Every structure is written in C-alpha cells, then in structure tokens.
C-alpha positions, 0 to 999 in steps of 0.5 A: 499500500503506497503511503506518502506524508507532508510535514505541517509546521513541526512534527505533524504528518498527514499520511495519504493512504487508501481505505482498508479493506477490513472496515478499519478506522481512519485515525489521527494520533496526537502525541507529542513524543514522535517514537511513542506516536510511531509505535501507536501508528504501527499498532493501529495498522497491525489492527487493520486501521489507517493512520491518516495523520500524526500531530505533536501539538494542538495546533497541528492536531486541529489542522490535521483534523480539518484536513484529513478528516479522521473518524477516530482520534487518539490523544495523549493528555500531556501535549507540548504547550497544550492539554489533550483533554481540552483539545478533545472537547474543542475538536468534538465541538467542530465535528463529532467523532469518538475521542480516546485518551492515551496517557501514562496517568490514571489519576481519578481527576484526569479520568473524570475530566475526560469523561466530562469532556465527552471522550469515549475511551481512556487507555493507560500506557504502555499500550497493548494491541489487545487493549487498544482493539477492545477500547476502539471497538467499545468507543466506536460502538458507543459513539454510534449508539449515542449518535443515534440517540441524538439523531432520534432526539432531533427528528422528534423535536422537528416533528413536534415543532412542525406539528405546532406550526401546522396547527397554528396554520390550520387555525389561520385557514379556519378563520380566514376561509371559514373552514373546519379543521379537516377542511383546513388540514386538507387545504394545507396538504393540497397547497403543500403538494402544489407548491412542492414544499414541506408542510412545516414551510408552508405553515411558516409562510402562512404564519408570516403572511398572517402576521403582516396582515395584522393577525395574531 
C-alpha cells in the first residue's frame, strides 16, 4: 500500500493512504513523543486501521483534524504546550467523532475530566494491541449508539415543531377561509403538494403572511 506524508508546521504529518479493506477506522494520532506516536501508528495499522495523520501539538492536531477528516482520534493528555483533554472537547465541537485518551496517568481527576469532555475511551500506557483493539471497538460502538440517540431526539424535536406550526396554520385557514379543521388540514396538504414544499415551510409562510396582515 503506497503511503506518503507531508510535514505540517513541526512534527505534524498527514499520511495519504487507501482505505483498508477490513473496515478499519481512519485514525488521527495526537502524541508529542514522536517515537511513541510511531509505535501507536504501527499498532493501529496491525489492527487494520489507517493512520491519516500524526500530530505533536494542539495546533497541528486541529489542522490535521480539518484536512485529513479522521473518524477516530487518539490523544495523549500531556502535549507540547497544550492539554489533550481540552483539545478533545474543542475538536468534538467542530465535528463529532469518537475520541480516546491515551495517557501514562491514571489519576481519577484526569479520568473524570476526560469523561466530562465527552471522550469515549481512556487507555493507559504502555499500550497493548489487545487493549487498544477492545477500547476502539467499544468507543466506536458507544459513539454510534449516542449519535443515533441524538438523531432520534432531533427528529422528534423537528416533528413536534412542525406539528405546532401546522396547527397554528390550520387555525389561520379556519378563521380566514371559514373552514372546518379537517378542511383546513386538507387545504394545507393540497397547497403543500402544489407548491412542492414541506408542510412546515408552508405553515411558516402562512403564519408570516398572517402577521403582516395584522393577525395573531
């Protein structure tokens, strides 16, 4: 498999590689010790993953996170001039992907901070391939389940919001056109189909017009 790299700033490297055929993750490694980072990279590749970048600082990590588009990030806590837990939270705010902390420290305070930042795993150095494989599998699964819940919650919110808008728009039709509730609902459906817009969009337009006309 052909690979190349380019230096970004200092030690940051973006690795161009084909996708694995085993369904592995595209991983960004954030580790200020270059040799340790190379070791983690080798272990990840042995497990069938693709390392798309290796960063030593928070700035390099942020740049590679944007350019390489990893779907998993492994971060050391002690970075050159930065904090891996804070960085994990910042990257999650940009784009949600599972984050795993990799550290030689197992202090309860650090673990609690990592949990509060929203990371999906915590590995203690020195790493073993078995521990890494298990943690990645659990983190990716937990992340997928959480994303599904978030999507379902957002869909429910949008459904409720649409229902409220449609009910208000029906009220406008009932008052302005002297229609019954079933007739008003049917009129909304017909207008939605005719204009080729969603019920929610149509309802918003009706309510905006009603406000302009001095309605409720």
